[in-house]
All heavy atoms as an XYZ file, in Angstrom:
1012
protein
N      50.004     58.546    170.761
C      51.093     58.296    169.832
C      50.917     59.193    168.604
O      49.813     59.440    168.163
C      51.068     56.841    169.376
C      51.486     55.874    170.453
S      51.798     54.241    169.821
C      50.159     53.601    169.703
N      52.027     59.628    168.056
C      51.959     60.449    166.854
C      52.699     59.755    165.722
O      53.655     59.016    165.940
C      52.550     61.825    167.114
O      53.931     61.709    167.377
N      52.216     60.013    164.520
C      52.827     59.418    163.352
C      53.810     60.410    162.751
O      53.546     61.608    162.697
C      51.758     59.034    162.328
C      52.342     58.317    161.135
S      51.119     57.538    160.076
C      50.640     56.157    161.061
N      54.937     59.898    162.300
C      55.947     60.690    161.618
C      55.980     60.244    160.170
O      55.770     59.070    159.859
C      57.313     60.501    162.267
C      57.328     60.861    163.714
N      57.414     62.153    164.149
C      57.249     60.091    164.824
C      57.392     62.174    165.455
N      57.282     60.927    165.902
N      56.259     61.187    159.278
C      56.218     60.886    157.856
C      57.580     61.136    157.219
O      58.239     62.128    157.522
C      55.169     61.754    157.158
C      53.784     61.560    157.704
C      53.270     62.429    158.648
C      53.016     60.490    157.285
C      52.006     62.247    159.162
C      51.753     60.290    157.799
C      51.244     61.171    158.738
N      57.950     60.230    156.345
C      59.180     60.370    155.577
C      58.839     60.404    154.096
O      58.040     59.602    153.613
N      59.437     61.334    153.381
C      59.181     61.483    151.952
C      59.964     60.415    151.199
O      61.170     60.281    151.359
C      59.603     62.887    151.512
C      59.420     63.175    150.046
C      58.177     63.075    149.448
C      60.495     63.569    149.263
C      57.998     63.361    148.107
C      60.326     63.863    147.929
C      59.086     63.755    147.355
O      58.918     64.044    146.026
N      59.276     59.650    150.381
C      59.899     58.554    149.638
C      60.223     58.935    148.194
O      61.041     58.303    147.566
C      58.981     57.332    149.638
C      58.766     56.733    151.006
C      59.980     55.993    151.511
O      60.560     55.200    150.749
O      60.355     56.219    152.669
N      59.525     59.922    147.643
C      59.764     60.321    146.254
C      58.455     60.505    145.512
O      57.382     60.540    146.112
N      58.562     60.631    144.184
C      57.359     60.836    143.384
C      57.497     60.137    142.034
O      58.599     59.790    141.605
C      57.085     62.335    143.166
C      58.042     63.005    142.217
C      57.761     63.072    140.860
C      59.216     63.570    142.673
C      58.642     63.687    139.986
C      60.094     64.188    141.808
C      59.807     64.255    140.464
N      56.347     59.937    141.410
C      56.286     59.480    140.021
C      55.389     60.463    139.282
O      54.596     61.176    139.896
C      55.707     58.056    139.905
O      54.403     58.042    140.490
C      56.597     57.032    140.585
N      55.536     60.501    137.964
C      54.719     61.430    137.200
C      54.160     60.740    135.962
O      54.866     60.062    135.243
C      55.537     62.659    136.795
C      54.696     63.689    136.081
C      55.372     65.046    136.016
O      56.273     65.338    136.768
N      54.901     65.877    135.108
N      52.855     60.945    135.751
C      52.167     60.481    134.539
C      51.441     61.684    133.964
O      50.473     62.169    134.555
C      51.160     59.383    134.864
C      51.803     58.009    135.022
C      50.793     56.943    135.376
N      50.678     56.935    136.844
C      49.557     57.122    137.507
N      48.417     57.293    136.884
N      49.532     57.119    138.820
N      51.936     62.199    132.845
C      51.305     63.358    132.232
C      51.380     64.558    133.157
O      52.455     64.929    133.617
N      50.241     65.167    133.445
C      50.175     66.339    134.314
C      49.881     65.986    135.769
O      49.469     66.842    136.544
C      49.082     67.298    133.819
C      49.532     68.111    132.628
O      50.739     68.071    132.302
O      48.696     68.786    132.015
N      50.082     64.730    136.149
C      49.782     64.292    137.509
C      51.043     63.751    138.173
O      51.715     62.882    137.622
C      48.696     63.201    137.506
O      47.537     63.716    136.860
C      48.343     62.772    138.909
N      51.344     64.291    139.337
C      52.451     63.763    140.143
C      51.875     63.012    141.325
O      50.904     63.439    141.936
C      53.332     64.885    140.680
C      54.381     65.271    139.698
C      55.589     65.844    140.347
N      56.513     66.205    139.268
C      57.577     66.916    139.419
N      57.894     67.381    140.607
N      58.359     67.176    138.412
N      52.512     61.914    141.629
C      52.101     61.093    142.761
C      53.242     61.091    143.779
O      54.326     60.577    143.512
C      51.802     59.676    142.289
S      51.268     58.598    143.615
N      52.996     61.698    144.929
C      53.990     61.784    145.993
C      53.761     60.649    146.986
O      52.632     60.388    147.387
C      53.888     63.133    146.712
C      54.170     64.289    145.806
C      53.137     64.959    145.179
C      55.469     64.699    145.566
C      53.390     66.024    144.329
C      55.731     65.766    144.716
C      54.684     66.430    144.102
N      54.841     59.991    147.363
C      54.749     58.844    148.266
C      55.447     59.184    149.582
O      56.577     59.680    149.590
C      55.382     57.587    147.632
C      55.310     56.401    148.589
C      54.696     57.262    146.317
N      54.746     58.903    150.676
C      55.273     59.129    152.019
C      55.159     57.838    152.811
O      54.229     57.063    152.629
C      54.474     60.224    152.745
C      54.620     61.579    152.127
C      53.794     61.971    151.085
C      55.574     62.461    152.584
C      53.924     63.222    150.503
C      55.707     63.715    152.016
C      54.880     64.097    150.971
N      56.101     57.631    153.709
C      56.066     56.477    154.611
C      55.690     57.001    155.995
O      56.375     57.857    156.543
C      57.419     55.784    154.640
C      57.463     54.539    155.504
C      58.804     53.834    155.404
N      59.144     53.486    154.042
C      58.756     52.378    153.396
N      57.998     51.517    154.017
N      59.121     52.132    152.161
N      54.586     56.473    156.518
C      54.146     56.858    157.853
C      54.677     55.878    158.872
O      54.506     54.668    158.730
N      55.339     56.409    159.888
C      55.946     55.567    160.913
C      55.352     55.940    162.266
O      55.358     57.099    162.662
C      57.481     55.750    160.943
C      58.055     55.436    159.558
C      58.107     54.887    162.020
C      59.472     55.901    159.366
N      54.839     54.932    162.947
C      54.249     55.118    164.267
C      54.927     54.139    165.215
O      55.352     53.059    164.816
C      52.738     54.859    164.198
C      51.966     55.413    165.339
C      50.466     55.338    165.066
O      50.034     54.451    164.335
O      49.756     56.170    165.618
N      55.017     54.505    166.476
C      55.695     53.671    167.467
C      55.204     52.223    167.414
O      54.019     51.948    167.501
C      55.477     54.224    168.884
C      56.049     55.621    169.028
O      56.977     55.958    168.272
O      55.556     56.370    169.889
N      56.135     51.285    167.282
C      55.896     49.835    167.353
C      54.881     49.301    166.341
O      54.338     48.225    166.509
C      55.453     49.441    168.760
C      56.503     49.734    169.802
C      56.097     49.172    171.151
N      56.951     49.700    172.170
C      56.569     50.545    173.115
N      55.324     50.950    173.181
N      57.415     50.978    174.009
N      54.573     50.049    165.311
C      53.657     49.583    164.264
C      54.401     49.543    162.943
O      55.342     50.318    162.733
C      52.445     50.511    164.141
C      51.529     50.419    165.341
O      51.423     49.367    165.968
N      50.885     51.505    165.681
N      53.991     48.667    162.049
C      54.655     48.644    160.740
C      54.392     49.951    159.977
O      53.382     50.617    160.175
C      54.016     47.449    160.019
C      52.787     47.125    160.781
C      52.955     47.660    162.166
N      55.331     50.283    159.108
C      55.211     51.514    158.315
C      54.040     51.395    157.342
O      53.711     50.313    156.856
C      56.494     51.770    157.554
N      53.412     52.529    157.072
C      52.272     52.598    156.157
C      52.655     53.539    155.019
O      53.198     54.629    155.259
C      51.021     53.153    156.867
C      50.670     52.310    158.080
C      49.854     53.242    155.914
C      49.633     52.952    158.986
N      52.386     53.138    153.782
C      52.652     54.003    152.639
C      51.429     54.855    152.322
O      50.302     54.360    152.321
C      53.038     53.193    151.405
C      54.430     52.576    151.427
C      54.679     51.793    150.143
C      55.496     53.640    151.605
N      51.679     56.126    152.052
C      50.636     57.061    151.659
C      50.983     57.591    150.282
O      52.107     58.022    150.037
C      50.534     58.222    152.652
C      50.091     57.796    154.018
C      51.018     57.466    154.986
C      48.744     57.726    154.325
C      50.617     57.068    156.248
C      48.323     57.330    155.584
C      49.265     57.000    156.542
N      50.007     57.557    149.399
C      50.191     57.995    148.024
C      49.225     59.147    147.753
O      48.009     58.978    147.825
C      49.903     56.815    147.088
O      49.878     57.239    145.764
N      49.786     60.319    147.425
C      48.961     61.501    147.202
C      49.194     61.998    145.777
O      50.301     62.406    145.431
C      49.285     62.602    148.231
C      49.027     62.066    149.639
C      48.476     63.848    147.948
C      49.369     63.029    150.737
N      48.138     61.953    144.968
C      48.210     62.423    143.576
C      47.796     63.885    143.513
O      46.836     64.298    144.161
C      47.299     61.597    142.674
C      47.807     60.210    142.428
C      46.971     59.474    141.390
O      45.973     60.036    140.895
O      47.335     58.335    141.081
N      48.522     64.637    142.691
C      48.265     66.057    142.585
C      48.366     66.468    141.115
O      49.359     66.158    140.458
C      49.306     66.807    143.419
C      49.011     68.239    143.721
C      49.189     68.472    145.205
C      49.908     69.134    142.956
N      47.344     67.137    140.614
C      47.360     67.634    139.236
C      48.185     68.912    139.187
O      47.932     69.850    139.945
C      45.937     67.905    138.734
C      45.142     66.620    138.561
O      45.752     65.586    138.244
O      43.915     66.660    138.763
N      49.155     68.961    138.274
C      50.022     70.127    138.178
C      49.265     71.409    137.811
O      49.601     72.474    138.351
C      51.160     69.850    137.199
C      52.083     68.682    137.595
C      53.186     68.504    136.583
C      52.648     68.877    138.978
N      48.232     71.366    136.959
C      47.472     72.607    136.711
C      46.808     73.149    137.980
O      46.648     74.362    138.121
C      46.416     72.187    135.684
C      47.029     71.035    134.967
C      47.831     70.316    136.024
N      46.461     72.276    138.900
C      45.872     72.712    140.161
C      46.900     73.489    140.996
O      46.558     74.469    141.662
C      45.350     71.502    140.931
C      44.419     71.742    142.097
C      43.192     72.534    141.655
C      43.975     70.411    142.685
N      48.158     73.052    140.938
C      49.233     73.790    141.616
C      49.383     75.183    141.010
O      49.502     76.170    141.727
C      50.570     73.059    141.461
C      50.908     71.940    142.407
C      52.270     71.357    142.057
C      50.887     72.389    143.830
N      49.376     75.234    139.688
C      49.515     76.507    138.994
C      48.362     77.444    139.331
O      48.568     78.623    139.615
C      49.576     76.269    137.482
C      49.743     77.493    136.594
C      51.074     78.173    136.873
C      49.650     77.092    135.138
N      47.166     76.908    139.342
C      45.969     77.695    139.655
C      46.042     78.261    141.073
O      45.613     79.381    141.327
C      44.735     76.809    139.505
C      43.437     77.461    139.874
C      42.294     76.453    139.839
O      42.431     75.344    139.333
N      41.160     76.844    140.389
N      46.606     77.503    141.996
C      46.703     77.924    143.394
C      47.998     78.681    143.681
O      48.259     79.013    144.834
C      46.612     76.709    144.314
O      45.413     76.042    144.098
N      48.804     78.889    142.665
C      50.092     79.597    142.778
C      51.006     78.957    143.819
O      51.616     79.647    144.639
C      49.865     81.072    143.071
C      49.152     81.812    141.985
C      49.018     83.253    142.315
N      48.966     83.414    143.773
C      48.379     84.401    144.390
N      47.805     85.318    143.724
N      48.375     84.475    145.708
N      51.101     77.640    143.770
C      52.019     76.905    144.638
C      53.177     76.440    143.763
O      52.958     75.745    142.772
C      51.330     75.689    145.297
C      52.329     74.867    146.084
C      50.186     76.142    146.177
N      54.413     76.841    144.082
C      55.554     76.387    143.288
C      55.683     74.862    143.327
O      55.372     74.230    144.339
C      56.760     77.043    143.958
C      56.200     78.160    144.779
C      54.806     77.749    145.151
N      56.145     74.303    142.227
C      56.265     72.845    142.114
C      57.153     72.269    143.221
O      56.861     71.212    143.768
C      56.812     72.475    140.738
C      56.897     71.004    140.403
C      55.529     70.347    140.486
C      57.489     70.808    139.020
N      58.206     72.992    143.573
C      59.108     72.473    144.608
C      58.463     72.468    145.995
O      58.947     71.799    146.896
C      60.449     73.225    144.625
C      60.360     74.675    144.956
C      60.203     75.551    143.725
O      59.768     75.102    142.685
N      60.558     76.821    143.863
N      57.363     73.202    146.177
C      56.651     73.197    147.459
C      55.570     72.125    147.544
O      54.939     71.959    148.593
C      56.013     74.563    147.725
C      57.042     75.637    148.010
O      58.213     75.285    148.271
O      56.676     76.831    147.974
N      55.328     71.409    146.457
C      54.269     70.393    146.429
C      54.476     69.287    147.466
O      53.517     68.915    148.155
C      54.128     69.811    145.028
N      55.696     68.739    147.631
C      55.859     67.712    148.675
C      55.536     68.240    150.072
O      54.914     67.539    150.868
C      57.332     67.301    148.569
C      57.719     67.646    147.176
C      56.919     68.873    146.821
N      55.930     69.483    150.367
C      55.612     70.068    151.683
C      54.116     70.254    151.850
O      53.581     70.068    152.941
C      56.320     71.415    151.865
C      57.730     71.259    152.352
O      58.108     70.207    152.861
N      58.516     72.296    152.185
N      53.436     70.636    150.774
C      51.986     70.791    150.832
C      51.333     69.444    151.160
O      50.458     69.371    152.027
C      51.461     71.336    149.509
C      49.968     71.402    149.447
C      49.278     72.395    150.116
C      49.244     70.446    148.743
C      47.893     72.447    150.084
C      47.865     70.495    148.708
C      47.180     71.494    149.377
N      51.771     68.390    150.488
C      51.218     67.049    150.748
C      51.546     66.588    152.161
O      50.708     65.985    152.838
C      51.761     66.050    149.722
S      51.219     66.374    148.036
N      52.763     66.875    152.618
C      53.154     66.518    153.981
C      52.271     67.241    154.992
O      51.862     66.657    156.001
C      54.622     66.862    154.213
C      55.170     66.583    155.606
C      55.069     65.102    155.952
C      56.605     67.057    155.703
N      51.943     68.499    154.712
C      51.063     69.258    155.610
C      49.679     68.619    155.669
O      49.060     68.553    156.725
C      50.969     70.715    155.142
C      50.183     71.594    156.084
C      50.824     71.703    157.457
O      52.033     71.830    157.579
N      50.011     71.649    158.494
N      49.180     68.142    154.520
C      47.887     67.439    154.513
C      47.932     66.214    155.423
O      47.021     65.986    156.216
C      47.521     66.997    153.091
C      47.097     68.069    152.100
C      46.899     67.448    150.719
C      45.832     68.761    152.548
N      49.009     65.439    155.310
C      49.149     64.230    156.136
C      49.282     64.575    157.615
O      48.658     63.937    158.467
C      50.372     63.426    155.686
C      50.247     62.673    154.379
C      51.598     62.118    153.959
C      49.217     61.571    154.489
N      50.080     65.571    157.914
C      50.305     65.963    159.304
C      49.005     66.439    159.948
O      48.684     66.067    161.075
C      51.375     67.066    159.383
O      52.562     66.586    158.742
C      51.687     67.424    160.815
N      48.250     67.250    159.225
C      46.974     67.742    159.741
C      46.002     66.590    159.963
O      45.316     66.536    160.983
C      46.365     68.775    158.771
O      47.300     69.840    158.594
C      45.065     69.331    159.294
N      45.970     65.644    159.027
C      45.063     64.500    159.161
C      45.477     63.592    160.314
O      44.623     62.990    160.972
C      45.022     63.710    157.861
N      46.774     63.504    160.590
C      47.236     62.607    161.661
C      46.858     63.125    163.042
O      46.807     62.364    163.994
C      48.750     62.400    161.578
O      49.438     63.577    161.958
N      46.586     64.419    163.140
C      46.184     64.998    164.426
C      44.754     64.580    164.775
O      44.415     64.407    165.933
C      46.312     66.531    164.393
C      47.781     66.909    164.249
C      45.717     67.174    165.629
C      48.026     68.375    163.966
N      43.923     64.393    163.745
C      42.524     64.019    163.959
C      42.363     62.542    164.262
O      43.289     61.858    164.709
N      41.192     62.034    163.979
C      40.898     60.627    164.215
C      41.655     59.744    163.216
O      41.996     60.197    162.125
C      39.394     60.389    164.047
C      38.546     61.154    165.044
C      37.063     60.939    164.803
O      36.690     59.926    164.181
O      36.289     61.799    165.230
N      41.885     58.477    163.570
C      42.595     57.579    162.655
C      41.909     57.445    161.289
O      42.566     57.267    160.275
C      42.612     56.240    163.397
C      42.464     56.605    164.834
C      41.629     57.847    164.856
N      40.593     57.557    161.257
C      39.880     57.434    159.982
C      40.225     58.592    159.050
O      40.171     58.439    157.826
C      38.375     57.364    160.211
O      37.925     58.554    160.848
N      40.571     59.741    159.607
C      40.974     60.892    158.780
C      42.240     60.567    157.997
O      42.364     60.916    156.823
C      41.219     62.126    159.642
S      39.754     62.811    160.396
N      43.169     59.927    158.640
C      44.444     59.599    157.999
C      44.297     58.458    156.997
O      44.993     58.433    155.982
C      45.480     59.257    159.067
C      46.923     59.165    158.620
C      47.372     60.469    157.962
C      47.817     58.848    159.795
N      43.384     57.534    157.255
C      43.197     56.382    156.369
C      42.835     56.796    154.945
O      43.228     56.143    153.988
C      42.125     55.442    156.918
C      42.639     54.636    158.098
O      43.879     54.528    158.263
O      41.800     54.117    158.862
N      42.105     57.888    154.799
C      41.691     58.293    153.453
C      42.856     58.780    152.608
O      42.761     58.873    151.394
C      40.599     59.353    153.519
C      41.062     60.716    153.904
C      39.900     61.681    154.006
N      40.419     63.031    154.135
C      39.958     64.067    153.495
N      38.929     63.932    152.700
N      40.487     65.244    153.661
N      44.009     59.058    153.233
C      45.177     59.540    152.494
C      46.089     58.414    152.018
O      47.132     58.685    151.436
C      45.975     60.532    153.343
C      45.315     61.869    153.438
C      44.562     62.199    154.545
C      45.425     62.792    152.414
C      43.940     63.429    154.643
C      44.811     64.024    152.494
C      44.064     64.342    153.607
N      45.701     57.175    152.239
C      46.547     56.082    151.742
C      46.643     56.117    150.221
O      47.704     55.877    149.668
C      46.008     54.735    152.214
C      46.282     54.541    153.684
C      46.078     53.137    154.093
N      46.336     53.005    155.530
C      46.405     51.867    156.124
N      46.227     50.756    155.451
N      46.645     51.816    157.404
N      45.562     56.395    149.571
C      45.520     56.640    148.124
C      44.584     57.819    147.922
O      43.376     57.642    147.898
C      45.013     55.412    147.355
C      46.028     54.296    147.357
O      47.154     54.483    146.932
N      45.627     53.145    147.866
N      45.156     59.003    147.801
C      44.355     60.218    147.788
C      44.701     61.076    146.575
O      45.853     61.130    146.152
C      44.605     61.013    149.077
C      43.735     62.227    149.224
C      42.389     62.108    149.521
C      44.259     63.500    149.054
C      41.580     63.222    149.653
C      43.465     64.623    149.191
C      42.123     64.473    149.485
O      41.329     65.581    149.606
N      43.688     61.732    146.047
C      43.888     62.689    144.954
C      43.491     64.069    145.485
O      42.379     64.271    145.942
C      43.049     62.312    143.739
C      43.331     63.219    142.569
C      42.554     62.742    141.338
N      43.110     63.343    140.162
C      43.932     62.756    139.321
N      44.273     61.492    139.515
N      44.395     63.376    138.271
N      44.421     65.012    145.420
C      44.202     66.368    145.929
C      43.147     67.066    145.085
O      43.150     66.971    143.856
C      45.526     67.170    145.906
C      45.305     68.612    146.291
C      46.552     66.521    146.831
N      42.233     67.759    145.755
C      41.192     68.546    145.086
C      41.398     70.019    145.435
O      42.148     70.363    146.356
C      39.772     68.079    145.496
C      39.511     66.656    145.013
C      39.578     68.171    146.993
N      40.723     70.895    144.713
C      40.888     72.345    144.908
C      40.575     72.762    146.346
O      41.210     73.681    146.878
C      40.015     73.105    143.920
N      39.631     72.099    146.985
C      39.264     72.432    148.369
C      40.424     72.248    149.349
O      40.460     72.901    150.390
C      38.093     71.550    148.816
C      36.859     72.367    149.107
O      36.826     73.549    148.733
O      35.937     71.809    149.727
N      41.365     71.369    149.023
C      42.506     71.126    149.903
C      43.419     72.350    149.995
O      44.195     72.476    150.945
C      43.316     69.921    149.423
C      42.545     68.621    149.568
O      41.813     68.470    150.573
O      42.662     67.760    148.680
N      43.332     73.241    149.014
C      44.166     74.439    149.014
C      43.538     75.582    149.813
O      44.167     76.614    149.998
C      44.424     74.908    147.577
C      45.367     74.011    146.834
C      44.891     73.007    146.010
C      46.738     74.165    146.957
C      45.751     72.179    145.323
C      47.617     73.342    146.284
C      47.123     72.343    145.463
N      42.311     75.414    150.247
C      41.607     76.488    150.953
C      42.367     77.026    152.166
O      42.514     78.243    152.301
C      40.206     76.048    151.367
C      39.422     77.216    151.986
C      38.026     76.849    152.325
N      37.332     76.424    151.107
C      36.212     75.753    151.096
N      35.636     75.426    152.227
N      35.638     75.412    149.964
N      42.882     76.176    153.086
C      43.620     76.736    154.235
C      44.839     77.557    153.799
O      45.122     78.602    154.376
C      44.050     75.502    155.034
C      43.099     74.430    154.624
C      42.737     74.716    153.200
N      45.530     77.104    152.770
C      46.696     77.830    152.266
C      46.287     79.187    151.704
O      46.916     80.212    152.002
C      47.393     76.997    151.185
C      48.553     77.661    150.464
C      49.756     77.771    151.377
C      48.891     76.896    149.212
N      45.223     79.210    150.921
C      44.747     80.462    150.331
C      44.227     81.413    151.405
O      44.447     82.631    151.327
C      43.678     80.179    149.279
C      44.146     79.333    148.082
C      42.983     79.021    147.163
C      45.267     80.012    147.336
N      43.548     80.884    152.410
C      43.052     81.720    153.509
C      44.223     82.345    154.287
O      44.162     83.518    154.669
C      42.168     80.902    154.457
C      40.897     80.373    153.827
S      39.776     81.663    153.318
C      39.144     82.149    154.888
N      45.265     81.579    154.513
C      46.445     82.088    155.210
C      47.114     83.192    154.391
O      47.548     84.206    154.943
C      47.432     80.944    155.480
C      48.721     81.375    156.142
C      48.547     81.973    157.523
O      47.501     81.761    158.165
O      49.464     82.685    157.966
N      47.191     83.019    153.091
C      47.753     84.062    152.229
C      46.937     85.349    152.329
O      47.503     86.435    152.400
C      47.754     83.609    150.767
C      48.877     82.708    150.410
C      48.833     82.444    148.931
N      49.737     81.380    148.570
C      49.647     80.678    147.463
N      48.672     80.926    146.610
N      50.517     79.739    147.198
N      45.616     85.209    152.298
C      44.749     86.384    152.386
C      44.920     87.077    153.742
O      44.956     88.303    153.814
C      43.290     85.987    152.161
C      42.982     85.646    150.726
S      41.330     84.987    150.375
C      40.280     85.785    151.513
N      45.059     86.294    154.808
C      45.237     86.865    156.136
C      46.541     87.654    156.207
O      46.588     88.773    156.708
C      45.232     85.763    157.198
C      45.301     86.304    158.628
C      45.645     85.233    159.639
N      46.963     84.650    159.454
C      48.117     85.235    159.813
N      48.107     86.427    160.345
N      49.272     84.630    159.632
N      47.623     87.066    155.665
C      48.915     87.750    155.677
C      48.888     89.022    154.834
O      49.465     90.041    155.222
C      50.023     86.819    155.175
C      50.599     85.990    156.289
C      51.839     85.270    155.854
N      51.448     83.915    155.479
C      51.914     83.227    154.448
N      52.796     83.758    153.648
N      51.495     82.022    154.200
N      48.211     88.978    153.683
C      48.111     90.159    152.820
C      47.332     91.273    153.519
O      47.711     92.451    153.444
C      47.444     89.794    151.497
N      46.248     90.914    154.216
C      45.462     91.913    154.944
C      46.277     92.495    156.092
O      46.230     93.701    156.346
C      44.176     91.289    155.471
N      47.028     91.659    156.769
C      47.866     92.123    157.875
C      48.943     93.082    157.364
O      49.208     94.116    157.962
C      48.519     90.904    158.538
C      49.272     91.191    159.798
C      49.803     89.901    160.403
O      49.033     89.207    161.090
O      51.000     89.603    160.180
N      49.526     92.732    156.239
C      50.563     93.574    155.646
C      49.980     94.910    155.188
O      50.599     95.960    155.366
C      51.200     92.850    154.463
C      52.366     93.565    153.854
C      52.981     92.751    152.737
C      54.145     93.477    152.105
N      54.739     92.701    151.014
N      48.783     94.869    154.615
C      48.137     96.096    154.132
C      47.749     97.014    155.284
O      47.715     98.239    155.120
C      46.919     95.753    153.296
N      47.459     96.456    156.447
C      47.021     97.274    157.575
C      48.195     97.944    158.303
O      47.986     98.867    159.077
C      46.214     96.436    158.562
O      47.054     95.514    159.222
N      49.398     97.485    158.056
C      50.561     98.095    158.696
C      50.863     99.446    158.054
O      50.626     99.658    156.869
C      51.795     97.200    158.545
C      51.764     95.985    159.405
C      53.056     95.221    159.261
C      53.075     93.997    160.142
N      54.315     93.235    159.977
N      51.390    100.346    158.862
C      51.800    101.642    158.344
C      53.024    101.443    157.450
O      53.870    100.596    157.745
C      52.165    102.590    159.480
C      50.989    103.042    160.299
C      51.438    104.020    161.348
C      50.276    104.494    162.182
N      50.684    105.416    163.236
N      53.113    102.235    156.403
C      54.310    102.108    155.566
C      55.537    102.561    156.346
O      55.443    103.446    157.209
C      54.028    103.033    154.380
C      52.951    103.946    154.835
C      52.193    103.241    155.912
N      56.672    101.977    156.087
C      57.872    102.354    156.836
C      58.262    103.800    156.518
O      58.015    104.296    155.421
C      58.929    101.373    156.344
C      58.430    100.876    155.046
C      56.938    100.956    155.106
N      58.828    104.456    157.509
C      59.288    105.824    157.309
C      60.445    105.833    156.337
O      61.305    104.956    156.363
C      59.781    106.393    158.625
C      58.803    107.298    159.267
C      59.337    107.907    160.515
N      60.579    108.651    160.284
C      61.329    109.143    161.247
N      60.992    108.943    162.492
N      62.421    109.802    160.993
N      60.448    106.822    155.482
C      61.579    106.925    154.563
C      62.766    107.464    155.347
O      62.634    108.413    156.123
C      61.252    107.863    153.385
O      60.831    109.117    153.900
C      60.170    107.280    152.506
N      63.902    106.863    155.175
C      65.071    107.298    155.932
C      65.518    108.691    155.485
O      65.322    109.090    154.343
C      66.127    106.236    155.606
C      65.683    105.622    154.340
C      64.189    105.751    154.292
N      66.112    109.408    156.417
C      66.629    110.738    156.133
C      67.873    110.585    155.274
O      68.767    109.795    155.594
C      66.959    111.450    157.446
C      67.585    112.795    157.235
C      66.814    113.868    156.817
C      68.941    112.991    157.425
C      67.383    115.108    156.606
C      69.516    114.218    157.219
C      68.735    115.275    156.802
O      69.299    116.495    156.587
N      67.897    111.304    154.181
C      69.067    111.239    153.295
C      69.897    112.503    153.455
O      69.364    113.602    153.516
C      68.631    111.121    151.845
C      68.049    109.785    151.510
C      67.734    109.650    150.062
N      68.160    110.820    149.277
C      67.949    110.973    148.002
N      67.309    110.063    147.335
N      68.363    112.044    147.362
N      71.162    112.319    153.495
C      72.079    113.438    153.572
C      72.169    114.065    152.178
O      72.278    113.350    151.180
C      73.450    112.937    154.022
C      74.467    114.005    154.253
C      75.746    113.409    154.785
C      76.773    114.518    154.964
N      78.037    113.977    155.462
N      72.130    115.399    152.078
C      72.225    116.015    150.764
C      73.604    115.789    150.140
O      74.591    115.616    150.848
C      71.986    117.495    151.034
C      72.129    117.684    152.481
C      71.963    116.346    153.137
N      73.661    115.758    148.830
C      74.964    115.545    148.177
C      75.910    116.722    148.446
O      75.478    117.829    148.779
C      74.619    115.439    146.688
C      73.268    116.031    146.542
C      72.589    115.908    147.870
N      77.187    116.482    148.290
C      78.191    117.514    148.585
C      78.074    118.710    147.648
O      78.540    119.801    147.978
C      79.596    116.914    148.506
O      79.820    116.420    147.196
N      77.456    118.549    146.505
C      77.299    119.658    145.562
C      76.130    120.554    145.930
O      75.949    121.613    145.346
C      77.088    119.119    144.131
O      75.946    118.267    144.135
C      78.307    118.357    143.661
N      75.350    120.168    146.910
C      74.194    120.949    147.323
C      74.632    122.146    148.166
O      75.671    122.126    148.820
C      73.238    120.073    148.132
O      72.224    120.848    148.698
N      73.829    123.196    148.162
C      74.146    124.348    148.992
C      73.455    124.271    150.358
O      73.511    125.213    151.120
C      73.779    125.645    148.276
C      72.301    125.731    147.972
O      71.574    124.781    148.207
N      71.867    126.856    147.432
N      72.834    123.145    150.669
C      72.188    122.946    151.956
C      73.250    122.563    152.978
O      74.084    121.702    152.745
C      71.100    121.844    151.872
C      70.531    121.545    153.234
C      70.031    122.234    150.893
N      73.211    123.216    154.132
C      74.166    122.931    155.198
C      73.390    122.358    156.373
O      72.400    122.940    156.806
C      74.914    124.218    155.615
C      75.867    123.927    156.762
C      75.643    124.808    154.434
N      73.849    121.234    156.872
C      73.196    120.601    158.014
C      73.825    121.085    159.307
O      75.022    121.319    159.394
C      73.320    119.080    157.928
C      72.627    118.412    156.760
C      72.887    116.910    156.801
C      71.143    118.685    156.785
N      73.007    121.205    160.332
C      73.513    121.580    161.651
C      73.613    123.087    161.780
O      73.330    123.866    160.874
N      74.064    123.492    162.943
C      74.185    124.925    163.225
C      75.460    125.462    162.576
O      76.489    124.810    162.574
C      74.208    125.172    164.724
N      75.351    126.649    162.049
C      76.540    127.279    161.461
C      77.031    128.353    162.416
O      76.291    128.982    163.147
C      76.208    127.914    160.094
O      75.210    128.903    160.288
C      75.765    126.874    159.111
N      78.294    128.553    162.419
C      78.876    129.601    163.254
C      79.267    130.759    162.386
O      79.772    130.590    161.266
C      80.104    129.076    164.008
O      81.051    128.626    163.059
C      79.724    127.967    164.961
N      79.022    131.935    162.887
C      79.402    133.135    162.138
C      80.706    133.679    162.709
O      80.855    133.825    163.915
C      78.325    134.200    162.262
C      77.074    133.861    161.563
C      76.189    135.060    161.602
N      74.972    134.786    160.878
C      73.941    135.562    160.874
N      73.949    136.686    161.560
N      72.865    135.278    160.174
N      81.556    133.956    161.821
C      82.818    134.576    162.267
C      82.665    136.075    162.187
O      82.156    136.609    161.213
C      83.968    134.121    161.387
C      84.307    132.682    161.618
C      85.560    132.284    160.847
O      86.422    133.139    160.629
O      85.641    131.136    160.494
N      83.120    136.780    163.185
C      83.001    138.239    163.191
C      84.333    138.890    163.203
O      85.301    138.557    163.640
C      82.176    138.697    164.382
C      80.802    138.175    164.247
C      79.934    138.639    165.414
O      80.362    139.340    166.314
N      78.689    138.247    165.368
């Protein structure tokens, strides 16, 4: 069985946002998950504020794949810097992949009409 999560909303106290998710599993009562996240930690990890709920959802989804005890710790959880490691590693991988690609060829530009360059074969009249 797999658990599905629904975003319920958030509350904020100072620099801390608390995101609430409802976990729904087949034939079991819903479980509430509360994930607190410090906003300076988001800034430090360069995660936009609007992506914070998706980040928390990813934490829950990843934990739900493992043992049930993994998911239990997220009922009341506070995000730490280590939780951003997979995201940062993925960014580094994408940056390295992008850097290893050849730069795109510059497209051929047609010379302006004021230029004396003529494209193609010219015919000589005799």
